[in-house]
C-alpha positions in Angstrom: 0.0 0.0 0.0 1.1 3.5 -0.8 -0.1 6.3 1.5 0.2 10.1 1.4 0.6 11.6 4.8 -0.4 15.2 4.6 0.3 17.4 7.6 -1.8 20.5 7.9 -1.7 21.0 11.7 0.0 24.5 11.7 -1.8 27.7 12.6 0.3 29.8 10.2 1.4 32.5 12.7 3.7 34.0 10.1 0.8 34.5 7.6 -0.9 36.9 10.0 -4.3 35.7 8.8 -7.3 36.7 11.0 -10.0 34.6 9.6 -8.6 31.1 8.8 -5.4 29.0 8.8 -3.1 29.3 5.7 -4.1 25.8 4.4 -7.8 27.0 4.2 -7.0 30.2 2.3 -8.6 30.2 -1.1 -7.1 30.6 -4.6 -9.7 31.0 -7.4 -12.4 30.0 -4.8 -10.7 26.6 -3.9 -8.7 26.1 -0.6 -5.0 25.5 -0.8 -5.2 22.2 0.9 -7.6 20.9 -1.7 -5.2 21.8 -4.5 -2.7 19.8 -2.7 -4.9 16.8 -1.9 -6.1 16.5 -5.5 -2.6 15.6 -6.8 -2.7 12.5 -4.5 -6.4 11.8 -5.0 -6.0 11.6 -8.8 -2.6 9.6 -8.8 -3.4 6.0 -9.6 -0.6 4.6 -7.4 -1.8 6.4 -4.3 -4.1 4.0 -2.3 -4.9 6.1 0.7 -4.4 9.5 2.3 -4.0 10.5 6.0 -4.4 14.1 7.1 -3.2 15.7 10.2 -5.3 18.8 10.8 -5.8 21.6 13.2 -8.3 20.2 15.7 -10.8 23.1 15.4 -10.9 22.9 11.7 -11.4 19.1 11.2 -15.1 19.4 10.6 -14.6 22.2 8.1 -12.0 19.9 6.3 -14.4 16.9 6.2 -17.0 19.1 4.5 -14.4 20.2 1.9 -13.4 16.6 1.3 -17.1 15.8 0.5 -17.6 19.0 -1.6 -14.5 18.2 -3.8 -14.9 14.4 -3.9 -11.7 13.6 -2.2 -12.5 9.9 -1.6 -9.0 8.3 -0.6 -8.8 9.8 2.9 -8.8 7.0 5.5 -8.6 9.3 8.5 -8.3 12.9 9.7 -6.6 13.4 13.1 -5.7 16.4 15.2 -2.2 17.8 14.8 0.5 18.1 17.5 2.3 21.1 18.9 5.0 21.0 16.2 5.4 19.7 12.6 7.5 16.9 14.1 4.7 15.9 16.4 2.1 16.0 13.7 4.1 13.7 11.4 4.5 11.3 14.3 0.8 11.3 15.0 0.1 10.7 11.4 2.4 7.7 11.2 1.0 6.4 14.4 -2.5 6.6 12.9 -1.3 4.6 9.9 -0.2 1.7 12.1 -3.6 0.0 12.1 -3.6 -0.5 8.3 0.1 -0.4 7.2 2.6 -3.1 6.7 6.3 -2.6 7.3 7.2 -2.5 3.6 4.4 -0.1 2.6 5.4 3.3 1.3 4.5 6.7 2.8 4.8 10.1 1.1 5.1 12.8 3.7 3.9 16.2 2.3 2.9 19.7 3.5 -0.7 20.6 3.1 0.5 24.1 1.9 2.8 22.9 -0.8 0.3 22.7 -3.8 2.6 22.8 -6.8 3.6 19.2 -7.1 2.5 17.0 -9.9 2.0 13.4 -11.0 5.5 13.0 -12.3 7.1 14.0 -9.0 4.9 11.7 -7.0 5.7 8.8 -9.4 9.4 9.5 -9.1 9.2 9.5 -5.3 7.4 6.1 -5.3 10.0 4.6 -7.8 12.9 5.9 -5.8 11.7 4.5 -2.5 11.0 1.1 -4.2 14.7 1.1 -5.3 16.5 2.8 -2.4 14.2 2.9 0.5 13.9 6.7 0.7 13.3 9.7 -1.6 13.9 13.3 -0.5 12.6 15.9 -3.0 15.2 18.5 -3.4 15.7 21.7 -5.5 19.2 22.9 -6.6 20.4 26.2 -5.1 19.5 29.0 -7.5 22.2 31.4 -6.2 25.9 31.2 -5.4 25.4 33.3 -2.3 25.0 30.4 0.3 27.4 30.8 3.2 28.1 28.6 6.2 28.3 31.0 9.3 29.9 30.4 12.6 28.6 33.1 14.9 29.4 36.3 13.1 32.0 34.8 10.9 31.5 33.3 7.5 33.3 30.0 7.9 32.7 28.3 4.5 31.6 29.0 1.0 30.3 25.6 -0.3 30.1 25.0 -4.0 26.7 25.8 -5.4 26.8 22.4 -7.4 26.6 20.7 -4.0 23.9 22.8 -2.4 20.2 21.7 -2.4 17.1 22.7 -0.6 15.0 19.8 0.9 11.3 20.1 -0.1 8.5 17.6 -0.3 7.3 15.0 -0.7 9.8 13.1 1.5 9.1 9.5 1.1 10.1 6.3 2.9 9.3 2.7 3.7 6.7 3.0 6.5 8.5 0.9 9.1 11.9 2.7 8.7 10.6 6.2 9.1 8.1 5.4 11.9 11.0 3.7 13.8 13.0 6.9 13.5 10.2 9.1 14.9 9.7 6.7 17.7 13.3 6.8 18.5 13.6 10.6 18.3 10.6 10.9 20.8 12.4 8.6 23.2 15.6 10.6 22.9 13.7 14.0 23.2 14.7 15.1 19.7 12.5 17.3 17.6 13.3 17.6 13.9 12.6 20.3 11.3 11.4 17.7 8.8 11.8 14.0 8.0 15.1 14.6 6.0 16.5 16.4 9.1 15.6 13.5 11.3 17.3 11.0 8.9 20.4 13.3 9.0 20.4 13.3 12.9 20.4 9.5 12.9 22.8 9.3 9.9 20.3 7.4 7.7 21.0 7.3 4.0 18.8 9.5 1.8 18.3 9.5 -1.9 17.6 12.6 -3.9 14.6 13.3 -6.2 14.9 16.4 -8.2 12.0 18.7 -7.6 9.6 20.2 -10.0 9.7 23.9 -10.5 7.8 26.3 -8.1 7.4 23.5 -5.5 7.0 26.2 -2.8 5.5 26.2 0.6 3.1 28.9 1.6 4.6 30.3 4.8 4.3 34.0 4.6 1.9 36.5 3.0 4.2 37.0 -0.1 4.1 33.2 -0.7 0.4 33.3 -0.9 0.4 36.0 -3.5 3.1 34.3 -5.5 1.1 31.1 -5.5 -2.0 33.0 -6.7 0.0 34.6 -9.5 1.3 31.2 -10.6 -2.2 29.8 -10.8 -3.3 32.9 -12.8 -0.5 32.2 -15.2 -1.6 28.6 -15.5 -5.1 29.7 -16.2 -3.8 32.1 -18.9 -2.0 29.3 -20.6 -5.2 27.3 -20.8 -7.2 30.2 -22.2 -4.6 31.9 -24.5 -2.2 28.9 -25.2 0.7 31.0 -24.0 
C-alpha cells in the first residue's frame, strides 16, 4: 500500500491571517489544501491519504473533502504542537492498516505545486533505495556557512540543495526513527533532518519547478500569481 501523509496542523502565525489558517485560504475559490490533496487523489498509485489537521478545523476539512470528492482519505486526526509531532501522530494513525514495507509520502498541506510525475518518481525511488527526498538545486551562489558572526565556509553551489516535499520512505523505517527521536527527546525540522540526525541514508529526487510552501503572505500572492499564469496558458495557449 502507498499512503500520502499530509500534515496541515499548523496555525500559520507568520501568515498573519485573521479569519482562517493558511491551508484553508482560497485561490480561485478553492482552498489551498484541496489543490494539494487533488494531486494524490488523482494519482493511480496512491491508495490512501491520512491528514493531520488543526483540531478546530477538522469538521470544516471533512466538509471540503465531500464537496471536492476527495475519496481516498482514510482518517483525519488532530495535529500536535509542532510539525514533528504532527508527522509522528500521522504515522501512528497509519499503524492500524500499514505493513512494514508499505510506502508513505510525507507532504505539506500548503505545498500545492507538485505533480503526477514528482509523486511517481518518489514512489519509484523508495522502491529502489528505501527513501526519496525531494530537493531543489540552489539557484544562487550566495549560500554561506556561518559560525557566529564569521563566514566559515563558501560551499560549491553544485553541491547545495534545498530539501522540499514529498519526503518518502518505507513505513517501518521512518516510523521507527520518529519513535526513537521521541524517546531521545529530539524534535526535527522535517523527516530529512531526522534522517540526518540519525545518519540514515537519503536518496535525492529532483523537484519540479515552483514547489514552494506557503509560509508568509508573499508566498500566498506568488502562488496565486502562478495559478493565474496557468489559467492564462489554458485560455490563450501561452
